[in-house]
C-alpha positions in Angstrom: 13.4 33.0 1.9 14.1 29.7 3.9 10.2 29.1 4.3 9.7 29.5 0.5 12.6 27.2 -0.2 10.9 24.7 2.2 7.7 25.0 0.3 9.6 24.2 -3.1 11.5 21.5 -1.4 8.3 19.8 -0.6 6.9 19.9 -4.0 10.2 18.7 -5.3 10.0 15.8 -2.9 6.5 14.8 -3.9 7.7 14.8 -7.6 10.8 13.0 -6.9 8.6 10.5 -4.8 6.3 9.8 -7.8 9.4 9.2 -9.9 11.1 6.9 -7.4 8.2 5.0 -6.4 7.4 4.3 -10.1 10.8 2.8 -10.4 10.2 1.1 -7.1 6.9 -0.4 -8.6 8.9 -1.7 -11.6 11.5 -3.5 -9.3 8.9 -4.8 -7.0 6.9 -6.2 -9.8 9.8 -8.1 -11.2 11.1 -9.3 -7.8 8.0 -10.1 -5.8 7.2 -13.5 -7.6 10.6 -14.7 -6.4 9.7 -14.2 -2.7 7.8 -16.8 -0.8 4.0 -15.8 -0.3 4.3 -15.1 3.3 7.1 -12.5 3.0 5.4 -10.5 0.3 2.9 -8.6 2.3 5.3 -7.0 4.8 8.1 -6.4 2.3 5.7 -4.7 -0.1 4.3 -2.5 2.8 7.5 -1.2 4.1 9.0 -0.8 0.6 6.1 1.6 -0.5 6.1 3.6 2.7 9.7 3.4 3.1 10.2 4.8 -0.3 8.0 7.6 0.4 9.7 8.6 3.6 13.3 8.2 2.0 12.2 10.8 -0.6 11.1 13.2 2.1 14.4 12.6 4.0 16.4 13.3 0.8 14.6 16.5 0.0 14.9 17.6 3.5 18.8 17.1 3.3 18.9 19.0 0.0 16.8 21.9 1.6 19.1 21.9 4.7 22.3 21.9 2.2 20.9 24.9 0.1 19.8 26.9 3.3 23.2 26.1 5.0 25.0 27.0 1.7 26.7 23.7 1.8 25.0 23.3 -1.6 25.9 26.4 -3.7 25.4 27.9 -7.2 28.9 27.0 -8.8 27.8 27.7 -12.5 26.0 30.0 -14.6 24.1 27.1 -16.3 20.9 27.5 -14.3 20.9 31.1 -13.0 18.8 32.7 -15.7 16.7 29.5 -16.3 15.4 29.4 -12.6 15.4 33.1 -12.2 13.1 33.4 -15.2 10.3 31.2 -14.0 11.4 27.7 -14.2 11.5 27.5 -10.5 7.9 28.3 -10.0 7.1 26.1 -12.9 8.6 22.9 -11.0 7.1 23.9 -7.6 3.5 24.6 -9.3 4.0 21.3 -11.3 4.4 19.3 -8.0 1.2 20.9 -6.8 -0.7 20.4 -9.9 0.1 16.6 -9.9 -1.0 16.5 -6.0 -4.3 18.2 -7.0 -4.9 15.8 -9.8 -4.2 12.8 -7.6 -6.6 13.9 -4.8 -9.4 14.8 -7.4 -9.0 11.1 -8.8 -9.1 9.7 -5.1 -12.2 11.7 -4.5 -13.9 10.6 -7.6 -13.0 7.0 -6.6 -14.3 7.5 -3.2 -17.6 8.8 -4.4 -18.1 6.0 -6.8 -17.6 3.6 -4.1 -20.1 5.4 -1.9 -22.7 5.4 -4.8 -22.8 1.7 -4.8 -23.2 1.2 -1.0 -26.6 0.8 0.6 -27.9 0.7 4.3 -27.7 -2.7 5.5 -29.1 -4.4 8.6 -26.6 -5.1 11.3 -27.0 -7.6 14.1 -24.4 -8.0 16.9 -23.8 -11.8 17.8 -21.6 -11.1 20.9 -17.9 -11.7 21.3 -16.0 -14.7 20.1 -12.4 -15.2 21.0 -12.0 -11.6 21.7 -13.6 -10.5 18.5 -16.9 -8.9 18.2 -18.8 -10.6 15.6 -21.6 -8.7 13.6 -23.9 -10.4 11.4 -24.6 -8.4 7.9 -25.5 -9.2 4.5 -23.1 -6.4 3.3 -20.1 -8.9 3.2 -19.8 -11.9 0.9 -18.6 -14.3 3.7 -16.5 -12.9 6.4 -14.2 -10.0 7.1 -12.3 -7.8 9.7 -13.9 -4.3 9.6 -12.4 -1.3 11.2 -9.0 -0.2 12.5 -9.3 1.5 15.9 -12.4 -0.9 17.0 -12.4 -3.9 14.6 -15.2 -6.0 14.2 -15.6 -9.5 12.5 -18.6 -9.0 10.0 -20.2 -12.1 8.9 -22.8 -12.9 6.1 -25.8 -14.6 7.9 -26.3 -17.4 5.6 -22.5 -18.2 5.3 -22.0 -18.1 9.1 -25.0 -20.2 9.9 -23.6 -22.9 7.6 -20.7 -23.3 9.3 -19.8 -25.8 12.1 -18.3 -24.9 15.4 -15.1 -26.1 14.2 -15.2 -24.2 11.0 -16.2 -21.0 12.8 -13.1 -21.7 15.0 -10.8 -21.9 12.0 -12.2 -18.7 10.6 -11.8 -16.8 13.8 -8.0 -17.9 13.9 -7.6 -16.7 10.4 -9.1 -13.2 11.3 -7.3 -12.8 14.6 -4.1 -13.4 12.6 -5.0 -10.5 10.5 -5.6 -8.4 13.5 -2.2 -9.3 14.9 -0.5 -8.5 11.7 -2.5 -4.9 11.8 -3.4 -5.6 8.1 -6.3 -3.3 8.2 -4.1 -0.4 9.3 -1.5 -1.2 6.8 -4.4 -1.1 4.1 -5.5 2.1 5.3 -1.9 3.8 5.2 -1.5 2.1 1.5 -4.9 3.6 0.5 -3.6 7.0 1.3 -0.6 6.6 -0.4 -2.4 5.5 -3.6 -4.5 8.8 -3.0 -1.5 10.9 -2.5 0.0 9.5 -5.8 -3.4 8.8 -7.6 -2.1 9.9 -11.0 0.0 6.6 -11.3 -2.2 3.7 -11.7 0.8 1.2 -10.8 0.7 2.7 -7.3 -2.7 2.3 -6.8 -2.3 -1.4 -7.6 0.1 -1.9 -4.7 -2.9 -1.7 -2.4 -4.6 -4.5 -4.4 -1.3 -6.7 -4.3 -1.1 -6.1 -0.4 -4.8 -7.3 -0.1 -3.6 -10.5 -1.8 -0.2 -10.9 -0.3 -1.7 -10.5 3.3 -4.2 -13.1 2.8 -1.3 -15.5 1.3 0.7 -14.8 4.4 -2.3 -15.7 7.0 -3.1 -18.7 4.8 0.7 -20.0 5.4 0.5 -19.3 9.1 -2.9 -21.0 9.1 -1.5 -23.9 7.3 1.4 -24.2 9.9 -0.8 -23.7 13.0 -4.1 -25.6 12.1 -5.2 -28.8 10.4 -4.1 -28.0 6.7 -6.7 -30.1 5.1 -9.6 -28.6 7.1 -8.4 -25.1 6.7 -8.0 -25.6 2.7 -11.6 -26.9 2.6 -12.8 -24.0 4.5 -11.2 -21.4 2.1 -12.3 -23.4 -0.9 -16.0 -23.4 0.4 -15.8 -19.7 1.1 -14.6 -19.1 -2.5 -17.6 -21.2 -3.9 -20.0 -19.4 -1.8 -19.0 -15.9 -2.7 -19.1 -16.4 -6.5 -20.8 -15.1 -8.3 -20.5 -11.9 -6.3 -23.3 -9.6 -5.7 -23.1 -5.8 -5.0 -22.2 -5.4 -1.4 -21.7 -2.5 0.8 -18.5 -3.8 2.3 -16.5 -5.8 -0.4 -12.9 -7.3 -0.2 -10.5 -5.7 -2.5 -9.4 -9.1 -3.6 -10.4 -9.9 -7.3 -11.6 -13.0 -8.7 -8.2 -13.6 -10.4 -6.5 -13.1 -7.1 -8.8 -15.3 -5.4 -7.9 -18.1 -7.9 -4.0 -17.4 -7.2 -4.8 -17.9 -3.4 -6.4 -21.2 -4.0 -3.6 -22.4 -6.2 -1.2 -21.5 -3.5 -3.1 -23.5 -1.0 -2.7 -26.5 -3.3 1.0 -26.1 -3.7 3.6 -27.0 -1.5 4.6 -24.3 1.0 7.6 -22.2 -0.1 10.3 -21.5 2.5 11.3 -17.9 3.5 14.8 -16.9 2.5 15.8 -14.1 4.8 18.7 -12.9 2.7 16.5 -12.6 -0.4 13.9 -10.8 1.5 16.7 -8.1 2.5 18.2 -7.9 -0.9 14.8 -7.2 -2.5 13.7 -4.6 0.2 17.1 -2.9 -0.2 16.8 -3.0 -3.9 13.1 -1.5 -3.8 14.2 1.2 -1.6 17.2 2.1 -3.5 15.2 2.3 -6.7 12.8 4.7 -4.9 15.6 7.0 -3.9 17.4 6.9 -7.2 16.0 10.2 -8.6 17.0 12.2 -5.5 20.5 10.6 -5.2 21.3 11.5 -8.9 20.7 15.1 -8.1 23.4 15.2 -5.6 25.9 13.3 -7.6 27.6 16.1 -9.5 28.4 19.9 -8.7 26.4 20.8 -11.7 23.2 19.1 -10.7 23.9 20.4 -7.1 24.1 23.8 -8.6 20.7 23.3 -10.2 19.1 22.3 -6.7 20.6 25.5 -5.4 19.1 27.8 -8.2 15.8 26.0 -7.9 15.4 26.6 -4.0 17.2 29.9 -4.1 14.7 31.7 -6.4 
């Protein structure tokens, strides 16, 4: 009985997470522009992953409360309703939404594979602790991989850079490596696949792609010669447009690229810690709201007890 209740609790947690992350996505889209560009990537990542984990914790507490009989059936409102099949319908609904999300993710992955092609690779050795690989599969340069990351560079683009420009580029990519941006993108892609029926959550990955570039740009402007670095980014954008079909393409769109260039031309914005904390708390609270509402009154707690009890 406890195991069956746990299965239904996990299905409920998934539905609550979909509803909660929908609210979180709305709150994040409103509050995100108010943050400094260098703050957005980390906050967006922790808000999305934290929102999912928070819903799992809330659902686990609900399951533990029902199994331990701290949450009981106190009214007759839901007894016949849940005993008559609604309980199975809710559990099955969660599984159906999950199956649809995974099917969409599989389709997206297959379409992505269809556009990939075999490309030539040539190792150029190690530069500043990074393995550099020459390949026409990238538009300019990009960090590829999580466990053993490599810097892939377009042959024509790389050959056109001076030693000083290559050093600037390597510094940029090493900051991505230090921030673990590729790992965070992988986690967000998994989250997007898990909630694939919700397009606003799939967009969260694209937002992170832009935001981590903005964060690294802000750090490079502080640590490097600002004029030389901005010129390097502008030249890279000019080189990569118009974009050919590539085997390894960045998720940043042309509109996001324009946003990045505009940010480089603007005065750097200062980070406000209290605002970042308030935004993170607001997004996490929004993501937990559906689950917390179910625990507010005895009637709704009775609904949970009936759902997990049958």
